[in-house]
C-alpha positions in Angstrom: -17.6 4.8 11.0 -15.6 1.7 10.0 -17.7 1.4 6.8 -17.2 5.1 6.0 -13.4 4.6 6.3 -13.6 1.5 4.0 -15.6 3.5 1.5 -12.9 6.2 1.5 -10.3 3.6 0.8 -12.4 2.2 -2.1 -12.5 5.7 -3.5 -8.7 6.0 -3.1 -8.2 2.7 -4.8 -10.4 3.9 -7.6 -8.3 7.0 -7.9 -5.1 4.8 -8.0 -6.6 2.6 -10.7 -7.6 5.7 -12.7 -4.0 7.0 -12.4 -2.7 3.6 -13.5 -4.8 3.9 -16.6 -3.2 7.3 -17.4 0.3 5.8 -17.3 -0.3 3.9 -20.5 0.8 0.4 -19.3 -1.2 -2.6 -20.4 -3.9 -3.5 -17.8 -2.5 -7.0 -17.2 0.4 -5.4 -15.3 -2.0 -4.3 -12.5 -2.9 -7.7 -11.2 0.6 -9.0 -11.8 2.2 -6.2 -9.7 -0.5 -5.5 -7.1 0.9 -7.7 -4.4 4.6 -6.8 -4.9 4.7 -4.4 -2.0 4.1 -7.3 0.3 7.7 -8.5 -0.4 8.5 -6.0 2.4 7.1 -8.6 4.9 10.4 -10.5 4.4 11.8 -8.0 6.9 10.0 -10.0 9.6 12.6 -12.7 9.1 15.0 -10.2 10.9 12.6 -9.7 13.8 9.4 -7.8 14.6 11.0 -4.3 14.8 12.8 -4.5 11.5 9.8 -6.2 9.9 7.5 -3.4 11.0 9.9 -0.8 9.7 10.2 -2.4 6.3 6.5 -3.0 6.0 5.6 0.5 7.2 8.0 2.2 4.8 6.6 0.3 1.8 3.0 0.8 3.0 2.9 4.5 3.8 0.8 6.5 1.4 3.2 9.5 1.6 5.9 7.2 0.2 3.7 6.2 -2.7 2.7 9.8 -3.5 6.3 10.9 -3.3 7.5 8.2 -5.7 4.7 9.1 -8.1 5.6 12.8 -8.2 9.4 12.1 -8.3 8.8 9.9 -11.3 6.6 12.5 -13.0 9.0 15.3 -12.3 12.1 13.4 -13.6 10.1 11.7 -16.4 10.7 8.2 -15.0 7.6 6.2 -15.9 8.8 3.2 -13.9 9.0 5.3 -10.7 5.5 6.6 -11.4 4.3 3.1 -11.8 5.9 2.0 -8.6 4.2 4.9 -6.7 0.9 4.1 -8.3 1.0 0.4 -7.5 1.9 1.2 -3.9 -1.0 3.7 -3.7 -3.5 1.1 -5.0 -2.0 -1.7 -2.8 -2.2 0.5 0.3 -5.8 1.3 -0.3 -6.6 -2.4 -0.9 -4.8 -3.4 2.3 -6.8 -0.8 4.3 -10.1 -2.1 2.8 -9.2 -5.6 4.2 -8.1 -4.2 7.6 -4.3 -4.3 7.2 -2.8 -1.2 8.6 0.7 0.0 9.4 2.4 -2.3 11.9 3.5 -1.9 15.5 6.7 -3.6 16.4 5.0 -6.0 18.8 4.3 -8.3 15.8 2.7 -8.5 12.4 -0.9 -8.7 13.6 -0.7 -5.5 15.6 -1.7 -2.5 13.3 -2.9 1.1 13.6 -6.3 -0.2 12.5 -6.5 -2.8 15.4 -5.4 -6.3 15.8 -5.7 -8.5 12.6 -8.1 -11.3 13.1 -9.8 -9.7 16.1 -13.2 -8.1 15.7 -12.8 -4.4 16.2 -16.4 -3.2 16.4 
């Protein structure tokens, strides 16, 4: 089942990359921006609870989709780009086993503990 879920995330990442291509930005922007959502990890400097909140808001697929559609509706290409980058980044994180965080600490996610074999 774990491999099926990873394949689903690969497909979602492919969809995000396809959507990025439709936005008309030069392709070099994708590798430059792909890790920017991880700036949210700075919230962990204020503690595990704040860190998890910051991380989860910026790594929730609904937020990415909402940003994309808000950008499309109001014709704000930069907001569409932010939503698309978030969408791709989230899928990439899930492929590598990084899920939404519990407030016990960074390594505790909805996909299991980071660094621990989860079957």
